[in-house]
N, C-alpha and C positions, 0 to 999 in steps of 0.2 A: 691497276695498271696504266701508266702514262698514254694519252691518247695518241702520241707519236710511235709508240711501240706495237700498239694494235694497228695503226695505220700502215706502218711499214710491214709489218708480218701479213697484213692482207693483200698489199700491193705485191709482195713477192709470191704469195699463193696464186693471185691472178696472173702472174706470169708463168709460174713454175707447173701448174697443173695443165694448162694447155701445151706447154712446151713439151712436157712427158707424154702426154696423149699422142701428140704428133710425132715425137720421136719413135713412140712405140708402134705407131702405125706405119712407120717406115718412109716418113716424109724427109726429104733433104733436110739438113740440120740448119742451113742458113735460112731456108724457106720456113722452117719450124720456128726459129728464133723472132722472126720477123712478123709471122702471123700471131705469135705468142705475146709479142710486145705490143702489137696493135690491138689485141683482145684486152690485154691487161690494161692498157690505157684507157681505151673505151670503156671498160667495165668500171674502173675505177672513178672516172668522171662521172658515169652514172649513179653507181652505187654507194660511193664513199664520200658523197658530198658533205655530210655533217661532220666526221671526223676531219676533213681536210679544211673547213671553214674554222672548226674549233681550233687546229693548229695555227691557221692562218692570224686567228685574234690572239693566241696566245704570244705569237711571234711579235705582232703589232704592239701588244702590250708592254712586252718586254723592251722594244726598241724605243717606245715613247712613254717613258716614266717620267712622273713629275719631278723626282729627286733622283739623281744618279746614286747607282749602289755604293755604299762606302765599303772598304775593306779594310781589315785591321792594320795593313802595313803601308796604307797610301801616304802617311804622314811621313813614314820613314823614306819611302821612296822618293817623294818630292825634295826631301831634304838632300839627298843624296844626289838628285839631279842638280839641284841648284850649286852644292857644293863643286861638282864636276864642271858646271858652267863657270863657277868664279875661277877654278883652277886654270882653265883653258884662256879666260881672258887676262889672268895674271902672267901666265906663260906668253901670250901673245904680246901683251906689253913690254916683257923684259928684254 
């Protein structure tokens, strides 16, 4: 399972469980949501450091690749853009 799915599921649980407990205890829903959000944020910063760093490293690596990702239709798209540019220049000159 990808790290980001695991991390997202844990973050949701770290918010949802305290929220449910507080709501069952009869605490005001707004207060429950705020306390659950603070708890979820704090707990994820403390306990989910490794998955967060792994996701950050993956995102950094994807953003800073040596060679750009080539797709199969890139050449066709470039040709269409160039043709469209030529048509506009021809129309503007006429």
